[in-house]
ROMILUM-714527 format. One record per residue (C-alpha): x, y, z. Coordinates in steps of 0.02 Angstrom, whole numbers, m for minus. Layout:
BEGIN
{u X	v Y	w Z}
...
This chain:
BEGIN
{u m12	v 8	w m1}
{u 77	v 165	w m52}
{u 102	v 300	w 73}
{u m1	v 471	w 80}
{u 68	v 633	w 32}
{u 98	v 755	w 154}
{u m40	v 873	w 216}
{u 25	v 1049	w 188}
{u 118	v 1132	w 322}
{u m2	v 1282	w 328}
{u m130	v 1170	w 362}
{u m25	v 1114	w 534}
{u 0	v 1300	w 604}
{u m164	v 1310	w 671}
{u m331	v 1191	w 746}
{u m487	v 1189	w 714}
{u m616	v 1300	w 793}
{u m616	v 1306	w 981}
{u m794	v 1401	w 968}
{u m864	v 1276	w 864}
{u m797	v 1137	w 961}
{u m889	v 1216	w 1114}
{u m1050	v 1207	w 1026}
{u m1032	v 1003	w 989}
{u m952	v 988	w 1185}
{u m1138	v 1087	w 1248}
{u m1221	v 967	w 1113}
{u m1150	v 820	w 1184}
{u m1181	v 854	w 1363}
{u m1345	v 952	w 1348}
{u m1287	v 1101	w 1398}
{u m1352	v 1262	w 1380}
{u m1247	v 1345	w 1247}
{u m1185	v 1508	w 1275}
{u m1009	v 1460	w 1168}
{u m1035	v 1511	w 992}
{u m1132	v 1655	w 994}
{u m1283	v 1657	w 881}
{u m1467	v 1692	w 961}
{u m1601	v 1555	w 996}
{u m1751	v 1674	w 917}
{u m1825	v 1705	w 751}
{u m1778	v 1829	w 630}
{u m1881	v 1990	w 606}
{u m2044	v 1915	w 532}
{u m2038	v 2049	w 360}
{u m1882	v 1959	w 318}
{u m1929	v 1780	w 338}
{u m2073	v 1814	w 227}
{u m1964	v 1916	w 86}
{u m1859	v 1750	w 117}
{u m2005	v 1644	w 82}
{u m2061	v 1744	w m54}
{u m1861	v 1740	w m133}
{u m1870	v 1554	w m129}
{u m2042	v 1534	w m217}
{u m2006	v 1661	w m360}
{u m1823	v 1667	w m367}
{u m1706	v 1720	w m413}
{u m1617	v 1543	w m405}
{u m1468	v 1548	w m509}
{u m1303	v 1634	w m514}
{u m1296	v 1819	w m435}
{u m1176	v 1942	w m512}
{u m1001	v 1847	w m422}
{u m989	v 2023	w m289}
{u m1170	v 2031	w m243}
{u m1327	v 2045	w m352}
{u m1359	v 2253	w m393}
{u m1504	v 2299	w m289}
{u m1419	v 2195	w m133}
{u m1274	v 2313	w m158}
{u m1389	v 2467	w m181}
{u m1483	v 2436	w m14}
{u m1313	v 2410	w 64}
{u m1253	v 2548	w 8}
{u m1385	v 2670	w 45}
{u m1383	v 2617	w 226}
{u m1199	v 2613	w 251}
{u m1180	v 2772	w 176}
{u m1314	v 2823	w 318}
{u m1224	v 2763	w 470}
{u m1043	v 2783	w 383}
{u m1064	v 2950	w 330}
{u m971	v 2908	w 166}
{u m1026	v 2910	w m1}
{u m1033	v 2744	w m57}
{u m1036	v 2672	w m224}
{u m1122	v 2506	w m248}
{u m1054	v 2477	w m408}
{u m864	v 2532	w m363}
{u m854	v 2508	w m170}
{u m920	v 2337	w m137}
{u m904	v 2168	w m135}
{u m1032	v 2031	w m72}
{u m956	v 1883	w 25}
{u m1022	v 1726	w 116}
{u m1003	v 1782	w 279}
{u m890	v 1903	w 346}
{u m784	v 1773	w 371}
{u m743	v 1756	w 188}
{u m745	v 1947	w 177}
{u m586	v 1951	w 314}
{u m498	v 1798	w 202}
{u m529	v 1885	w 54}
{u m474	v 2043	w 125}
{u m313	v 1983	w 175}
{u m279	v 1890	w 26}
{u m292	v 2013	w m82}
{u m155	v 2131	w 6}
{u m58	v 2025	w 100}
{u 94	v 1946	w m11}
{u 192	v 1808	w 92}
{u 317	v 1847	w 224}
{u 223	v 2016	w 270}
{u 181	v 2059	w 445}
{u m6	v 2048	w 485}
{u m19	v 2130	w 658}
{u m174	v 2081	w 770}
{u m223	v 2131	w 916}
{u m245	v 2015	w 1066}
{u m350	v 1943	w 1113}
{u m411	v 1917	w 962}
{u m560	v 1813	w 851}
{u m496	v 1664	w 827}
{u m504	v 1675	w 624}
{u m378	v 1789	w 613}
{u m209	v 1717	w 658}
{u m275	v 1573	w 527}
{u m295	v 1702	w 396}
{u m153	v 1783	w 413}
{u m57	v 1584	w 402}
{u m146	v 1552	w 253}
{u m103	v 1713	w 151}
{u 72	v 1644	w 188}
{u 89	v 1818	w 312}
{u 167	v 1831	w 502}
{u 52	v 1873	w 620}
{u 120	v 1993	w 753}
{u 0	v 2022	w 899}
{u m8	v 2171	w 1020}
{u m86	v 2163	w 1185}
{u m257	v 2221	w 1249}
{u m243	v 2230	w 1433}
{u m374	v 2193	w 1549}
{u m490	v 2253	w 1631}
{u m541	v 2399	w 1513}
{u m419	v 2297	w 1365}
{u m340	v 2460	w 1332}
{u m165	v 2454	w 1219}
{u 1	v 2537	w 1228}
{u 25	v 2656	w 1067}
{u 215	v 2654	w 1084}
{u 188	v 2452	w 1080}
{u 61	v 2469	w 936}
{u 202	v 2588	w 845}
{u 324	v 2452	w 859}
{u 217	v 2302	w 795}
{u 194	v 2421	w 649}
{u 368	v 2448	w 583}
{u 394	v 2328	w 409}
{u 190	v 2287	w 414}
{u 85	v 2273	w 268}
{u m83	v 2274	w 382}
{u m176	v 2271	w 548}
{u m337	v 2191	w 596}
{u m434	v 2280	w 689}
{u m609	v 2193	w 787}
{u m733	v 2345	w 824}
{u m839	v 2306	w 936}
{u m712	v 2168	w 988}
{u m754	v 2005	w 1017}
{u m702	v 1909	w 1144}
{u m696	v 2065	w 1259}
{u m838	v 2163	w 1215}
{u m718	v 2341	w 1199}
{u m769	v 2485	w 1104}
{u m611	v 2584	w 1053}
{u m632	v 2758	w 1089}
{u m631	v 2889	w 979}
{u m435	v 2937	w 1051}
{u m380	v 2757	w 1012}
{u m436	v 2744	w 851}
{u m355	v 2926	w 814}
{u m192	v 2881	w 872}
{u m208	v 2699	w 782}
{u m240	v 2819	w 625}
{u m79	v 2921	w 642}
{u 8	v 2726	w 648}
{u m78	v 2703	w 492}
{u m27	v 2823	w 406}
{u 152	v 2827	w 457}
{u 187	v 2662	w 435}
{u 71	v 2652	w 265}
{u m5	v 2511	w 321}
{u m201	v 2435	w 264}
{u m323	v 2429	w 420}
{u m423	v 2280	w 394}
{u m593	v 2316	w 512}
{u m732	v 2188	w 575}
{u m862	v 2283	w 633}
{u m994	v 2150	w 631}
{u m1070	v 2226	w 777}
{u m1080	v 2387	w 723}
{u m1269	v 2408	w 776}
{u m1223	v 2318	w 964}
{u m1167	v 2444	w 1054}
{u m1222	v 2496	w 1234}
{u m1222	v 2705	w 1283}
{u m1143	v 2800	w 1322}
{u m1032	v 2728	w 1196}
{u m1059	v 2753	w 1011}
{u m986	v 2652	w 856}
{u m865	v 2743	w 758}
{u m828	v 2663	w 589}
{u m617	v 2678	w 571}
{u m659	v 2729	w 367}
{u m762	v 2867	w 432}
{u m586	v 2949	w 499}
{u m495	v 3081	w 404}
{u m383	v 2994	w 282}
{u m432	v 2846	w 327}
{u m552	v 2775	w 191}
{u m426	v 2748	w 56}
{u m305	v 2624	w 172}
{u m459	v 2544	w 260}
{u m568	v 2364	w 205}
{u m730	v 2378	w 325}
{u m777	v 2214	w 333}
{u m970	v 2161	w 432}
{u m1117	v 2059	w 381}
{u m1297	v 2027	w 410}
{u m1291	v 1885	w 549}
{u m1280	v 1970	w 692}
{u m1392	v 2134	w 663}
{u m1520	v 2038	w 591}
{u m1525	v 1846	w 687}
{u m1474	v 1751	w 526}
{u m1293	v 1688	w 572}
{u m1351	v 1546	w 466}
{u m1384	v 1637	w 298}
{u m1201	v 1678	w 275}
{u m1226	v 1852	w 196}
{u m1065	v 1963	w 211}
{u m1001	v 2130	w 134}
{u m816	v 2223	w 111}
{u m812	v 2406	w 75}
{u m676	v 2466	w 31}
{u m590	v 2588	w m117}
{u m594	v 2543	w m275}
{u m440	v 2454	w m315}
{u m453	v 2343	w m158}
{u m624	v 2289	w m198}
{u m575	v 2250	w m385}
{u m425	v 2151	w m289}
{u m569	v 2067	w m175}
{u m692	v 2027	w m305}
{u m573	v 1933	w m399}
{u m516	v 1829	w m229}
{u m696	v 1813	w m176}
{u m736	v 1737	w m363}
{u m616	v 1609	w m361}
{u m653	v 1556	w m155}
{u m847	v 1550	w m177}
{u m906	v 1612	w m326}
{u m1038	v 1692	w m235}
{u m1157	v 1712	w m89}
{u m1343	v 1640	w m101}
{u m1442	v 1729	w m233}
{u m1600	v 1694	w m144}
{u m1559	v 1747	w 8}
{u m1495	v 1930	w m51}
{u m1659	v 1926	w m138}
{u m1731	v 1924	w 38}
{u m1630	v 2041	w 129}
{u m1648	v 2188	w 45}
{u m1793	v 2205	w 143}
{u m1681	v 2207	w 290}
{u m1559	v 2333	w 232}
{u m1707	v 2436	w 207}
{u m1775	v 2416	w 394}
{u m1799	v 2602	w 464}
{u m1669	v 2693	w 594}
{u m1789	v 2642	w 723}
{u m1755	v 2446	w 703}
{u m1572	v 2468	w 767}
{u m1609	v 2554	w 904}
{u m1716	v 2411	w 957}
{u m1605	v 2296	w 927}
{u m1468	v 2408	w 1048}
{u m1596	v 2412	w 1159}
{u m1643	v 2221	w 1137}
{u m1460	v 2167	w 1190}
{u m1444	v 2300	w 1324}
{u m1571	v 2224	w 1427}
{u m1498	v 2059	w 1409}
{u m1324	v 2114	w 1463}
{u m1390	v 2174	w 1608}
{u m1493	v 2003	w 1643}
{u m1344	v 1905	w 1623}
{u m1216	v 2023	w 1710}
{u m1323	v 2027	w 1865}
{u m1327	v 1825	w 1871}
{u m1134	v 1823	w 1848}
{u m1119	v 1955	w 2015}
{u m1259	v 1843	w 2104}
{u m1124	v 1682	w 2071}
{u m969	v 1791	w 2118}
{u m898	v 1788	w 1933}
{u m771	v 1917	w 1944}
{u m804	v 1995	w 1740}
{u m756	v 2136	w 1602}
{u m912	v 2224	w 1573}
{u m929	v 2251	w 1407}
{u m976	v 2398	w 1300}
{u m1012	v 2335	w 1135}
{u m1056	v 2147	w 1042}
{u m1146	v 2034	w 1154}
{u m1011	v 1943	w 1245}
{u m926	v 1936	w 1428}
{u m729	v 1899	w 1485}
{u m768	v 1801	w 1654}
{u m599	v 1767	w 1739}
{u m582	v 1597	w 1821}
{u m407	v 1614	w 1900}
{u m508	v 1587	w 2074}
{u m554	v 1420	w 2032}
{u m366	v 1352	w 2006}
{u m407	v 1243	w 1890}
{u m301	v 1154	w 1787}
{u m350	v 1243	w 1621}
{u m467	v 1344	w 1548}
{u m517	v 1208	w 1442}
{u m521	v 1088	w 1553}
{u m618	v 1198	w 1654}
{u m763	v 1239	w 1513}
{u m777	v 1045	w 1472}
{u m821	v 1010	w 1666}
{u m950	v 1160	w 1673}
{u m1042	v 1100	w 1526}
{u m1036	v 923	w 1598}
{u m1070	v 959	w 1767}
{u m1147	v 1124	w 1783}
{u m1246	v 1121	w 1609}
{u m1163	v 1288	w 1547}
{u m1070	v 1304	w 1389}
{u m926	v 1425	w 1373}
{u m772	v 1458	w 1270}
{u m607	v 1442	w 1358}
{u m502	v 1622	w 1329}
{u m344	v 1543	w 1314}
{u m412	v 1526	w 1110}
{u m424	v 1714	w 1110}
{u m251	v 1748	w 1165}
{u m78	v 1730	w 1085}
{u 35	v 1636	w 1220}
{u m7	v 1533	w 1355}
{u m160	v 1636	w 1433}
{u m310	v 1536	w 1528}
{u m356	v 1651	w 1664}
{u m546	v 1684	w 1568}
{u m695	v 1613	w 1487}
{u m813	v 1685	w 1365}
{u m998	v 1673	w 1379}
{u m1107	v 1764	w 1256}
{u m1294	v 1833	w 1325}
{u m1384	v 1825	w 1133}
{u m1527	v 1719	w 1187}
{u m1702	v 1730	w 1261}
{u m1726	v 1781	w 1429}
{u m1794	v 1612	w 1475}
{u m1642	v 1542	w 1411}
{u m1525	v 1646	w 1518}
{u m1625	v 1650	w 1663}
{u m1592	v 1458	w 1675}
{u m1399	v 1467	w 1615}
{u m1396	v 1593	w 1760}
{u m1485	v 1499	w 1886}
{u m1351	v 1353	w 1820}
{u m1226	v 1478	w 1861}
{u m1256	v 1530	w 2033}
{u m1226	v 1347	w 2082}
{u m1050	v 1332	w 2006}
{u m947	v 1368	w 2168}
{u m1028	v 1239	w 2250}
{u m1032	v 1127	w 2117}
{u m850	v 1144	w 2104}
{u m828	v 1124	w 2274}
{u m928	v 969	w 2303}
{u m830	v 898	w 2126}
{u m655	v 936	w 2167}
{u m676	v 907	w 2351}
{u m576	v 1091	w 2382}
{u m603	v 1265	w 2366}
{u m589	v 1394	w 2244}
{u m459	v 1518	w 2279}
{u m464	v 1707	w 2332}
{u m574	v 1794	w 2189}
{u m485	v 1936	w 2088}
{u m500	v 2098	w 2061}
{u m615	v 2127	w 1944}
{u m786	v 2195	w 1947}
C-alpha cells in the first residue's frame, strides 16, 4: 500500500475552531450553549416573509459574483447613512459568504507571503488563521485587562514593516468599543507606517450607551487604506444565511472581487434578494436592537454578580469575559468541559483568543432569550458549590475584576 503524501504545512499551523468545538461539547452534554454566538430566536418577520417569497419566485441562479445589484444598492444606501461616506454600490462593495470570507478575501487581496499582519490580542480566532493561510506572519499587540487598552508605543513598534492591521470593533471576545482617541491614535500610526487597516465591524449596531460606534473608515484620510468588513448575521439574527460584505476603495475592492470569485463564486442569490428587505428597515430597528441586547446584558451580568464571577463589563457586542483564576483549574479548556458536563452551561476557553498561554478567562455570550439566560444564570449561581463538591476543594481567592 502506498503512503499518503504529506498534508500542507500551513494546515498544521493552526487548530480547528475552539468556538465550534465547544458547540459540539454543549450538544454532547445537553448544556446551554453560551459558547458559539448565535441567537435562539427567529429573524424579523418581514425578513422571513421576504425569504419565503424569494424561495418561491427566485432568483435561483447565480447572482453577479460580487453581489446582486439591488442588494449592493440597498447596502450602499444603508451604510452611507451610518458611515457618513459616499459609498458607490458599483465601485466600493463586494458581497461575500459571511464576514468570515470577507476577512479572508481582504487579507489575500492586500497581503503577500512573508508580510507582517498585526492583530490585537485577545482576538477572534479566525484572524490568525487568515494571516497564516495567506502566508503572512501574524504579530500580536496586547490588549490589557480590565479595560483591554493598548500601549501606542507597542503598537508603533509592531507596525514597523507591517502590511496590515486587523481591527475588530466592537471587539470579540472582549466587548471592547474603541474610543475616538484610540482610533485616532491607530489612524496616525496607519499613516506613519503606510498600512492597510482591515476592520471587522459585525457588531456595529450592538453598542451600549453612552458608547457609540465610530467607523474607522470615516476618520480623516482613512477610507483609502481601510477595508471595512461586516455581515448581516448579527444585525438581523441570520447567522446561518452567510451574507457578508466588504467596503473599501475601488482598487482594493477590485482585487477582493477576483479573490472572492475563486473562493466561493458568490453568496446565495435568493437570500440576497430577501435581505434587501432588512437593509431597508428604518433606523428605529437598530435602536430597538441595541435596546434588546442592552437588556440581555444587564440580565446576564446580574446573574454573574450573584454567582460571584469576576467579569469585564462589555461596552459592545454580546460577549463577556469571566475571570476563572479563583478556581485554580488545571486549564481553562478542562474547566469549560467540566462546566458543560457538571453545571450544564457551555463557554469558550479564553486561551483560544490569546497569543501565548493565557488561560485566565472563559467567554460567555448572551444572545439568547431571557428565559434561556435565566436558566443558564441560575445554573451558574451554583458554579462555586459544584466546583467545591466535585473537586473536593474550595476556589482560591477571588480576583479584583468587577
